Residue, then its C-alpha position, 0 to 999 in steps of 0.5 A: x091856122x091864122x085867124x084872117x080871111x085870104x083874098x086871092x087876085x085873079x091871074x094875069x092870064x084871066x085879066x088878059x083874056x078879059x081885055x082881049x074879049x072887050x078889045x075884040x068887040x065884046x061888051x063889058x057887061x058880057x065880059x063880066x058874065x062870061x068870065x064870072x067877075x064883077x062889072x066894076x072889075x072889067x072897068x078896073x082892068x081896062x083902066x089898068x091896061x091903059x095905064x100899063x099896070x095890069x099885073x096883080x098887086x104883090x101886096x094887098x096891104x097890112x092884114x091884122x092877124x090874131x095868133x090862135x095860140x095867144x088867144x087860147x092862152x088868154x082864154x085859159x088865164x081868163x075863161x070868163x072874159x067877154x068878147x069886148x074884153x078880149x078885143x080890148x086886150x088884142x086891140x081889135x074889134x070884138x067881131x075879129x075875136x069872134x071870127x078867130x074863136x069861131x075858126x078855133x071852134x071855141x064858144x063864149x056864152x057871155x054877155x055884159x051884166x045888165x042891171x036889174x030894174 
């Protein structure tokens, strides 16, 4: 199980139904409510339809992915590593490591050492 979120594009059929609804006289706000999308999505689809590019993108860009096996190997070698240390080793933000560990059902109860005053 990769450690990243998956977003799915709305189907071309749904996009076409939204466009048809608005072109048949329906309001953009009503289209958003009826089809369960954000109002901004309706506007983007109308703009895309005008430009002739209504089809969903084939690539959503580069998604960073943490390999769960690699994360577990590092944790076995360094069981006392903090999220910040793990994140630095993988060149990601600590929250990204936290999400990956959460999916793996691994808990880290560590914090930076605070000096006593």
